LUMNUFI-685914 format. One record per residue (C-alpha): residue in three letters; x, y, z. Coordinates in nm, 3 decimals. Layout:
! residues N
   r       u       v       w
 ala       X       Y       Z
...
END
This chain:
! residues 235
   r       u       v       w
 met   2.904   5.524   4.554
 ile   2.838   5.287   4.847
 arg   2.613   5.061   4.612
 ser   2.890   5.052   4.349
 lys   3.141   4.915   4.614
 met   2.880   4.680   4.729
 cys   2.830   4.549   4.376
 lys   3.198   4.505   4.317
 his   3.237   4.336   4.653
 phe   2.956   4.093   4.554
 ile   3.106   4.013   4.215
 arg   3.432   3.923   4.388
 gln   3.266   3.697   4.644
 val   3.083   3.530   4.343
 asn   3.418   3.468   4.179
 leu   3.558   3.301   4.478
 val   3.243   3.081   4.528
 leu   3.272   2.981   4.156
 ile   3.637   2.846   4.216
 glu   3.512   2.625   4.495
 cys   3.232   2.498   4.279
 leu   3.455   2.414   3.989
 his   3.698   2.248   4.247
 ile   3.411   2.025   4.349
 leu   3.292   1.935   4.007
 leu   3.647   1.817   3.910
 his   3.625   1.551   4.160
 phe   3.322   1.392   4.007
 lys   3.453   1.062   3.817
 ser   3.151   1.042   3.600
 leu   3.207   1.397   3.452
 pro   3.265   1.369   3.066
 pro   3.608   1.461   2.943
 phe   3.503   1.784   2.771
 ala   3.329   1.900   3.094
 lys   3.638   1.834   3.285
 lys   3.853   2.021   3.027
 phe   3.614   2.322   3.054
 cys   3.607   2.329   3.429
 his   3.998   2.307   3.420
 ser   3.998   2.623   3.193
 ala   3.737   2.795   3.385
 gln   3.910   2.740   3.715
 thr   4.248   2.857   3.586
 ala   4.091   3.180   3.453
 ile   3.899   3.246   3.762
 thr   4.195   3.157   3.984
 thr   4.409   3.402   3.807
 lys   4.143   3.670   3.845
 lys   4.127   3.585   4.214
 glu   4.498   3.631   4.254
 gln   4.491   3.970   4.078
 ile   4.190   4.084   4.312
 leu   4.366   3.956   4.632
 ser   4.692   4.146   4.542
 arg   4.556   4.458   4.397
 ile   4.538   4.791   4.594
 thr   4.390   5.085   4.417
 lys   4.494   5.425   4.542
 pro   4.153   5.606   4.565
 leu   4.112   5.917   4.334
 trp   3.950   6.231   4.443
 lys   3.605   6.296   4.265
 tyr   3.615   6.641   4.144
 gln   3.318   6.868   4.162
 tyr   3.310   6.949   3.796
 thr   3.545   6.822   3.518
 ala   3.871   6.655   3.627
 pro   4.186   6.838   3.492
 thr   4.347   6.674   3.201
 ser   4.699   6.782   3.289
 gly   4.897   6.817   3.614
 arg   4.924   6.590   3.934
 lys   4.624   6.364   4.018
 leu   4.444   6.444   4.337
 tyr   4.397   6.139   4.558
 leu   4.213   6.063   4.865
 leu   4.352   5.892   5.166
 met   4.535   5.559   5.219
 pro   4.531   5.385   5.555
 asn   4.897   5.475   5.639
 glu   4.812   5.860   5.569
 leu   4.503   5.876   5.810
 ile   4.715   5.904   6.133
 thr   4.863   6.229   6.012
 ala   4.558   6.341   5.813
 ala   4.289   6.311   6.093
 pro   4.378   6.593   6.311
 ile   4.434   6.808   6.012
 ile   4.087   6.706   5.870
 ser   3.920   6.809   6.211
 lys   4.126   7.136   6.205
 val   4.015   7.235   5.860
 leu   3.650   7.124   5.920
 ala   3.635   7.381   6.198
 leu   3.739   7.647   5.960
 arg   3.385   7.650   5.813
 tyr   3.285   7.901   6.080
 asp   3.600   8.101   6.075
 tyr   3.520   8.432   5.885
 glu   3.880   8.468   5.761
 tyr   3.878   8.143   5.578
 gln   3.533   8.179   5.416
 gln   3.662   8.359   5.116
 tyr   3.872   8.043   5.015
 asn   3.568   7.839   4.935
 tyr   3.702   7.530   5.095
 phe   3.354   7.360   5.143
 lys   3.074   7.247   4.918
 ser   2.750   7.443   4.934
 phe   2.465   7.235   5.115
 thr   2.145   7.340   5.315
 ala   2.215   7.396   5.683
 glu   2.053   7.062   5.765
 glu   2.271   6.865   5.498
 gln   2.576   7.046   5.615
 thr   2.520   6.963   5.977
 asn   2.448   6.600   5.906
 lys   2.751   6.552   5.683
 asp   2.985   6.718   5.927
 leu   2.847   6.498   6.211
 glu   2.895   6.173   6.001
 leu   3.269   6.274   5.931
 lys   3.327   6.350   6.293
 arg   3.174   6.032   6.404
 ala   3.405   5.833   6.159
 leu   3.702   6.025   6.287
 arg   3.609   5.937   6.662
 glu   3.568   5.577   6.541
 phe   3.930   5.605   6.396
 asp   4.054   5.751   6.726
 lys   3.913   5.460   6.928
 leu   4.092   5.225   6.688
 ile   4.423   5.403   6.749
 lys   4.387   5.414   7.132
 ser   4.292   5.053   7.145
 gly   4.583   4.937   6.923
 lys   4.359   4.787   6.667
 tyr   4.414   5.034   6.375
 thr   4.586   4.869   6.066
 glu   4.806   5.110   5.857
 gln   4.847   4.868   5.583
 val   4.588   4.682   5.364
 lys   4.670   4.380   5.140
 asn   4.404   4.455   4.865
 asp   4.104   4.640   4.753
 ile   3.869   4.435   4.963
 glu   4.054   4.524   5.276
 met   4.034   4.874   5.169
 glu   3.673   4.899   5.107
 leu   3.618   4.751   5.468
 his   3.877   4.987   5.626
 ile   3.760   5.295   5.816
 val   3.965   5.529   5.596
 thr   3.700   5.440   5.311
 val   3.434   5.595   5.517
 ile   3.639   5.896   5.605
 asn   3.738   5.946   5.235
 met   3.367   5.918   5.127
 tyr   3.254   6.209   5.368
 cys   3.574   6.420   5.294
 asn   3.477   6.395   4.928
 gln   3.125   6.509   4.991
 ile   3.210   6.805   5.237
 phe   3.526   6.953   5.106
 ser   3.547   7.141   4.767
 asp   3.844   7.069   4.533
 asp   4.034   7.365   4.676
 gly   3.957   7.247   5.022
 trp   4.101   6.902   4.953
 lys   4.417   7.058   4.785
 tyr   4.462   7.252   5.099
 ile   4.444   6.958   5.319
 arg   4.665   6.765   5.112
 lys   4.904   7.059   5.122
 leu   4.900   7.051   5.516
 ile   4.944   6.677   5.511
 ser   5.259   6.715   5.294
 gln   5.398   6.982   5.525
 ala   5.330   6.765   5.829
 asn   5.526   6.476   5.681
 lys   5.813   6.696   5.602
 arg   5.836   6.793   5.957
 lys   5.814   6.437   6.084
 lys   6.145   6.306   6.218
 ile   6.217   5.934   6.166
 cys   6.417   5.769   6.425
 thr   6.620   5.440   6.369
 ile   6.627   5.193   6.645
 thr   6.900   4.931   6.642
 val   6.801   4.597   6.830
 asp   6.959   4.258   6.838
 thr   6.831   3.972   6.629
 leu   6.683   3.787   6.943
 thr   6.478   4.107   7.034
 tyr   6.353   4.145   6.681
 asp   6.248   3.776   6.653
 arg   6.060   3.820   6.982
 leu   5.895   4.145   6.847
 met   5.776   3.975   6.535
 glu   5.648   3.672   6.722
 tyr   5.445   3.905   6.927
 ala   5.323   4.074   6.619
 lys   5.220   3.742   6.450
 val   5.034   3.633   6.766
 his   4.836   3.961   6.766
 asp   4.782   3.997   6.404
 ile   4.993   4.299   6.374
 asn   5.155   4.377   6.028
 thr   5.463   4.597   6.110
 pro   5.740   4.626   6.393
 asn   5.617   4.997   6.439
 glu   5.259   4.875   6.521
 ala   5.404   4.594   6.745
 ile   5.601   4.846   6.941
 ser   5.289   5.079   6.965
 gln   5.079   4.798   7.084
 leu   5.338   4.690   7.356
 leu   5.340   5.065   7.487
 ile   4.971   5.051   7.505
 asp   4.973   4.712   7.691
 ile   5.226   4.829   7.937
 lys   5.039   5.145   7.998
 glu   4.732   4.934   8.080
 ile   4.918   4.704   8.315
 asp   5.071   5.013   8.498
 lys   4.722   5.137   8.564
 gln   4.605   4.805   8.709
 phe   4.901   4.706   8.916
 leu   5.092   5.033   8.994
 pro   4.972   5.237   9.299
 glu   4.821   5.574   9.214
 lys   5.059   5.868   9.277
 ile   4.946   6.094   9.559
 asp   5.002   6.479   9.509
END
């Protein structure tokens, strides 16, 4: 799976390099007319492909243990904006491996004890890395294309989830995520235009994609400032 992703990423990078090479060739005055025409056609074709690559986001499909069902709803892995809700649920379900009451449901794939331990540790490590990104305000909920998706921490977590959980286990996790989303309450905050513009300016300076992320980062920043400059409370 990792090798396949690396190959795809390599092909995309080659396409981008080809565009630059063709662009350089077109500036040679001694280039024959037929060669210029060929370069123009090739550049147009590759540029179109580049635009498709840089704007395409493919929602990752769950890889079934056996044969994928031919009917019914497709089972998907996680997108970056789902991980905030999903991470604690994944940790909770992962702990059910050792709960006798849940062993009858076969939520996990079968491995040797060593393989099981290693895979569980890798998933926990990836979840801790995600937690660090959240706490530091560096986590990105949105990706622009498949390349950014491949480099995102959610892809690592997806990989280990697909290796560890059975089809039934992932359906159970998806069900819990859906229930959690339904329980969420969304609040609408009204701000004046000046405040909104200043917020978006802050987001741009700090390479933040959404107003929600900008507000979260500001809250993290002010908490750190309070720690440094406000006197500690004495009980």
